[in-house]
C-alpha positions in Angstrom: -22.2 38.9 22.4 -18.7 39.4 23.8 -17.6 37.6 26.9 -17.9 39.7 30.1 -17.8 39.2 33.8 -21.4 40.2 34.4 -22.5 37.8 31.6 -20.7 34.9 33.2 -21.9 35.7 36.7 -25.5 35.9 35.5 -25.1 32.6 33.6 -23.8 31.0 36.8 -26.8 32.2 38.8 -29.2 31.0 36.0 -27.5 27.6 36.1 -28.0 27.5 39.9 -31.7 28.2 39.4 -32.0 25.4 36.8 -30.4 23.0 39.2 -32.7 24.0 42.0 -35.7 23.5 39.7 -34.5 20.0 38.8 -34.2 19.4 42.6 -37.8 20.6 43.1 -38.9 18.1 40.4 -37.0 15.3 42.3 -38.9 16.3 45.4 -42.2 16.1 43.6 -41.2 12.7 42.2 -40.3 11.5 45.8 -43.7 12.7 47.0 -45.7 10.8 44.4 -43.6 7.6 45.0 -44.2 7.9 48.7 -47.9 8.3 48.2 -48.0 5.2 46.0 -46.1 3.2 48.6 -48.7 4.3 51.2 -51.6 3.0 49.0 -49.8 -0.2 48.2 -49.2 -0.8 51.9 -52.9 -0.5 52.6 -53.7 -2.8 49.7 -51.2 -5.4 50.9 -52.8 -5.4 54.4 -56.3 -5.8 53.1 -55.2 -8.5 50.6 -53.5 -10.5 53.4 -56.7 -10.4 55.5 -58.8 -11.2 52.5 -56.8 -14.3 51.7 -56.3 -15.5 55.3 -60.0 -15.2 55.9 -60.9 -17.2 52.8 -62.3 -14.2 51.1 -64.8 -13.4 53.9 -63.3 -10.1 54.9 -62.1 -6.8 53.3 -63.3 -7.6 49.8 -64.9 -4.2 49.3 -62.0 -2.4 51.0 -59.6 -4.1 48.8 -61.4 -3.0 45.6 -61.4 0.6 46.8 -57.7 0.5 47.6 -56.9 -1.0 44.2 -58.6 2.0 42.5 -56.5 4.4 44.5 -53.3 2.5 43.8 -54.0 2.5 40.1 -54.7 6.2 40.0 -51.3 6.9 41.7 -49.5 4.5 39.4 -50.8 6.5 36.4 -49.6 9.7 38.0 -46.2 8.1 38.5 -46.1 7.2 34.8 -46.8 10.9 34.0 -43.9 12.0 36.3 -41.6 9.5 34.7 -42.5 10.8 31.3 -41.7 14.4 32.4 -38.4 13.3 33.9 -37.3 11.3 30.8 -37.9 14.4 28.6 -35.4 16.4 30.7 -31.7 15.9 29.6 -30.5 17.0 33.1 -32.4 14.3 34.9 -31.0 11.2 36.5 -28.3 8.7 35.8 -28.0 5.1 34.7 -28.9 3.7 38.1 -32.0 5.9 38.4 -33.2 4.9 34.9 -32.7 1.2 35.7 -34.8 1.5 38.9 -37.5 3.3 37.0 -37.7 0.5 34.5 -37.8 -2.2 37.3 -40.6 -0.3 39.1 -42.6 0.0 35.9 -42.1 -3.7 35.3 -43.5 -4.5 38.8 -46.5 -2.2 38.3 -47.3 -3.9 35.0 -47.4 -7.3 36.9 -49.8 -6.0 39.5 -53.1 -6.7 37.6 -52.1 -10.4 37.3 -51.3 -10.5 41.0 -54.6 -8.9 41.9 -56.4 -11.4 39.8 -54.8 -14.3 41.6 -55.6 -12.7 45.0 -59.2 -12.1 44.0 -59.6 -15.8 42.9 -57.8 -16.9 46.1 -55.2 -18.8 44.2 -52.4 -17.3 46.2 -51.3 -17.8 49.8 -51.5 -14.7 52.0 -47.7 -14.9 52.8 -46.9 -15.0 49.0 -49.1 -11.9 48.4 -47.4 -10.0 51.2 -44.0 -10.9 49.6 -45.1 -9.8 46.1 -46.3 -6.4 47.3 -43.2 -6.0 49.6 -40.8 -6.6 46.6 -42.5 -3.8 44.6 -42.5 -1.4 47.6 -38.8 -2.2 48.1 -38.1 -1.1 44.5 -40.1 2.1 45.0 -38.2 2.8 48.2 -34.9 2.3 46.4 -36.0 4.8 43.8 -36.5 7.4 46.5 -33.0 6.6 47.9 -31.5 7.2 44.4 -33.3 10.5 44.1 -32.0 11.5 47.6 -28.5 10.4 46.7 -28.4 12.5 43.6 -29.4 15.8 45.3 -26.8 18.6 45.1 -28.0 20.9 47.9 -26.8 19.8 51.4 -29.9 20.8 53.3 -32.2 19.3 50.6 -30.1 16.1 50.7 -30.6 15.9 54.4 -34.3 16.3 54.1 -34.5 13.6 51.4 -32.4 11.2 53.4 -34.6 11.8 56.4 -37.6 11.2 54.2 -36.1 7.9 52.8 -35.4 6.6 56.3 -38.9 7.5 57.4 -40.6 5.8 54.5 -38.5 2.7 55.2 -39.6 2.7 58.8 -43.2 3.1 57.7 -42.8 0.2 55.3 -41.6 -2.1 58.1 -44.6 -1.0 60.2 -46.8 -1.9 57.2 -45.2 -5.3 56.9 -45.7 -5.9 60.6 -49.4 -5.0 60.3 -49.8 -7.4 57.3 -48.0 -10.4 58.9 -49.8 -9.8 62.2 -53.2 -9.6 60.4 -52.4 -12.8 58.6 -51.7 -14.6 61.9 -54.9 -13.3 63.6 -57.1 -13.9 60.6 -55.8 -17.5 60.2 -56.0 -18.2 64.0 -52.3 -19.2 64.3 -48.8 -17.7 64.4 -46.0 -19.9 63.2 -42.5 -19.5 64.5 -41.3 -18.1 61.2 -43.9 -15.3 61.4 -42.9 -14.6 65.0 -39.2 -14.2 64.0 -40.3 -11.9 61.1 -42.3 -9.7 63.4 -39.4 -9.4 65.8 -37.1 -8.4 63.0 -39.5 -5.8 61.7 -39.8 -4.2 65.1 -36.0 -3.9 65.2 -35.8 -2.6 61.7 -38.4 0.1 62.5 -36.3 1.3 65.4 -33.2 1.5 63.2 -35.0 3.3 60.3 -36.6 5.9 62.6 -33.3 6.4 64.3 -31.8 7.2 60.9 -34.6 9.6 60.3 -34.0 11.3 63.6 -30.3 11.9 62.7 -31.3 14.0 59.6 -34.7 15.4 60.4 -35.4 19.1 61.2 -36.5 20.2 64.7 -40.2 20.4 63.8 -40.3 17.0 62.3 -38.4 15.6 65.3 -41.0 17.1 67.7 -43.8 15.5 65.6 -42.1 12.1 65.7 -41.7 12.4 69.5 -45.5 12.9 69.7 -46.1 9.7 67.8 -43.6 7.7 69.7 -45.2 8.8 73.0 -48.8 8.1 71.9 -50.6 6.0 74.6 -52.0 3.8 71.8 -48.5 2.3 71.6 -49.2 0.5 74.9 -52.0 -1.4 73.2 -49.7 -2.2 70.2 -47.0 -3.6 72.6 -49.6 -5.8 74.3 -50.8 -7.3 71.0 -47.2 -7.8 69.9 -46.7 -9.9 73.1 -49.8 -11.9 72.2 -48.3 -12.8 68.9 -44.8 -13.3 70.3 -45.8 -15.5 73.2 -48.2 -17.8 71.2 -46.7 -21.3 71.1 -46.5 -23.0 67.7 -49.7 -25.0 67.2 -51.7 -23.0 69.7 -54.8 -21.2 68.4 -55.0 -17.4 68.3 -58.2 -15.5 69.0 -59.4 -14.5 65.5 -61.5 -11.8 67.2 -58.3 -9.9 67.8 -57.8 -9.2 64.1 -59.9 -6.0 64.3 -58.1 -4.5 67.3 -54.7 -5.4 65.8 -55.5 -3.9 62.4 -57.0 -0.8 64.0 -54.1 0.0 66.3 -51.5 -0.6 63.6 -53.5 1.4 61.1 -53.9 4.3 63.5 -50.2 4.4 64.1 -49.4 4.2 60.4 -51.9 7.0 59.7 -50.1 9.3 62.1 -46.8 8.3 60.5 -48.3 9.0 57.1 -49.4 12.5 58.2 -45.8 13.2 59.4 -44.6 11.9 56.0 -46.9 14.4 54.3 -45.4 17.2 56.4 -41.9 16.1 55.6 -42.7 16.3 51.9 -44.4 19.7 52.3 -41.4 21.1 54.1 -39.1 19.7 51.5 -41.1 21.3 48.7 -41.3 24.7 50.6 -37.5 24.6 51.0 -37.0 24.1 47.3 -39.4 26.9 46.5 -37.7 29.3 48.9 -34.3 28.5 47.4 -35.5 29.1 43.9 -37.2 32.4 44.9 -34.0 33.6 46.6 -31.9 32.7 43.6 -34.2 34.5 41.2 -34.1 37.6 43.4 -30.4 37.5 43.3 -30.4 37.1 39.5 -32.3 40.4 39.2 -29.5 42.1 41.2 -26.5 42.1 38.9 -24.7 44.7 40.9 -25.1 42.5 44.0 -23.8 39.5 42.2 -20.7 41.3 41.1 -20.1 42.6 44.7 -20.5 39.0 46.0 -17.9 37.9 43.5 -15.4 40.6 44.6 -16.0 39.9 48.3 -15.3 36.2 47.9 -12.0 35.7 46.1 -10.5 32.2 45.7 -8.7 31.0 48.9 -5.4 30.8 47.1 -5.3 34.6 46.7 -5.1 34.9 50.5 -1.9 32.8 50.5 -0.4 35.0 47.9 -1.2 38.1 49.9 0.4 36.7 53.0 3.5 35.7 51.0 4.1 39.2 50.0 3.1 40.7 53.3 6.4 41.8 55.1 4.8 41.3 58.5 4.0 37.6 57.9 6.8 35.0 58.4 7.7 33.2 55.2 7.0 29.7 56.7 3.4 30.7 57.4 2.8 32.6 54.2 1.7 29.6 52.0 -0.1 27.7 54.8 -3.9 27.3 54.4 -5.7 28.7 57.5 -9.3 28.3 58.6 -9.9 32.0 58.5 -9.0 32.4 54.9 -11.7 33.7 52.6 -13.2 30.9 50.5 -14.8 31.6 47.2 -18.2 29.9 46.8 -17.2 27.4 44.1 -13.6 26.7 45.0 -14.5 26.6 48.7 -17.4 24.2 48.0 -15.0 21.9 46.2 -12.3 22.0 48.9 -14.7 21.5 51.8 -16.6 18.8 49.9 -13.3 16.8 49.4 -12.4 17.2 53.1 -15.9 16.3 54.2 -16.0 13.3 51.9 -12.6 12.1 53.2 -13.6 12.5 56.8 -16.9 10.8 56.1 -15.2 7.8 54.5 -12.8 7.5 57.4 -15.7 7.7 59.9 -17.7 5.2 57.9 -14.7 2.8 57.8 -14.3 3.1 61.5 -18.0 2.7 62.1 -18.2 -0.4 59.9 -15.2 -1.9 61.6 -16.7 -1.3 65.0 -20.0 -2.7 63.8 -18.3 -5.8 62.4 -16.4 -6.3 65.7 -19.6 -5.9 67.7 -21.5 -8.3 65.5 -18.7 -10.9 65.8 -18.7 -10.6 69.6 -22.5 -10.9 69.7 -22.4 -14.0 67.6 -19.8 -15.5 70.0 -22.0 -14.8 73.0 -25.1 -16.3 71.2 -23.1 -19.4 70.2 -21.9 -19.9 73.8 -25.4 -19.5 75.1 -26.7 -22.1 72.6 -23.9 -24.5 73.7 -24.9 -24.0 77.4 -28.6 -24.8 76.7 -27.6 -27.7 74.5 -25.4 -29.2 77.3 -27.8 -28.6 80.3 -31.1 -29.2 78.6 -30.1 -31.8 76.0 -31.4 -29.6 73.2 -30.5 -29.6 69.5 -28.7 -26.5 68.2 -31.9 -25.4 66.4 -34.0 -25.9 69.5 -31.6 -23.9 71.6 -31.6 -21.0 69.2 -35.4 -21.1 69.0 -35.6 -20.9 72.8 -33.3 -17.9 72.9 -35.2 -16.1 70.1 -38.6 -16.9 71.7 -37.4 -15.5 75.1 -36.1 -12.4 73.4 -39.5 -11.9 71.7 -41.5 -12.6 74.9 -39.4 -10.0 76.8 -39.1 -7.6 73.9 -35.3 -7.6 74.3 -32.3 -8.1 72.0 -31.2 -11.7 71.3 -27.7 -11.0 72.6 -29.0 -9.6 75.9 -30.9 -12.9 76.5 -27.7 -14.8 75.6 -25.7 -12.8 78.1 -28.3 -13.4 80.7 -28.3 -17.1 80.0 -24.5 -17.3 80.5 -24.7 -15.4 83.8 -27.4 -17.7 85.2 -25.7 -19.6 88.2 -27.1 -23.0 87.2 -25.3 -22.7 83.9 -22.0 -21.7 85.3 -20.3 -25.1 84.7 -21.5 -26.8 81.6 -22.2 -30.5 81.7 -19.9 -32.2 79.2 -21.8 -35.4 78.8 -24.6 -33.9 76.7 -22.4 -31.6 74.6 -22.5 -32.8 71.0 -19.4 -33.3 68.9 -19.0 -29.9 67.0 -16.2 -31.1 64.8 
């Protein structure tokens, strides 16, 4: 068949449809991974309570959750098999992550056997599950990073951030459950819970920057749920418990219930995000296929969108256009779909890199300043209260947790306290 313009235009549109179908397959893969993460989070929480309670609680629940996780792991295997058979799928990083995840899933039976025999500490079980979930989350990030459609990319990035926030909420539930079930909350666990609360806020903020309007409205509904008041009260119980003091083990059920209710609502929104993503892919494929059937329309679109360089040529030979303006690129120039995409992509990437560099520099400066403030506050406490550096830091961190505030805010408040205005030198240790 001889080469012709209609043939090339139709081939271009068919190629676009193929890319969109691959994108839809990526969205399906992200959905399955997200569902498996959800089940593993539940299994992790039940396992932590099972171990912390000496096998007295959640034994039946844990067995049910294991069956659900195993079914989803088999579905993920099938998805991997489908993707590996597609020559257009993935890159080296994606394949490596898939291999790492499969390795982690293969180790799950041994982990579950150890948990069932109570030969593992609850904290170690939480860590093992969290490592596997982290790998699965990274796989979703790689899928999102490889997307070619800007709107789909935004939806995938929003989904990744949302799943990350949900994972931090799941870790908080598991660690809090461990504390209540064991009747104590060590300082290390208190610090982890504070970190997880901050990490949730950052992840959900990242989600909010990329989410569509409907998803944002759904998230606002979750954030304003009155049940969050109960969660905050129980967070304060964990945060204010002094090391060595006993916790009320009867609080385990209210804690697990309020955390699970919140995670269930987050899960429902995650399902909606996946559904909207899949619908968006389907709509794009349908539109592209409709255009493919309209060869006349495709040719007209080609003629109506010439390369931008042709506009410069036309201005150069236009007697009414000054020569010094003739070859200048102007915003109003017609931009062809492929060349325009390339030019705009380069400019956007350059702008993004500059903005990212500026943002990272500002973040680094802010972090450095915060560290200086915290170090000064520690020095003041060490001088006036005859504390070690570690004890001074624990006091600042504990106060931040009790008041649900940032550590640097507590440090600044400490420095502004009148009684600490003039540090006493006699207790200041030699820092050399």
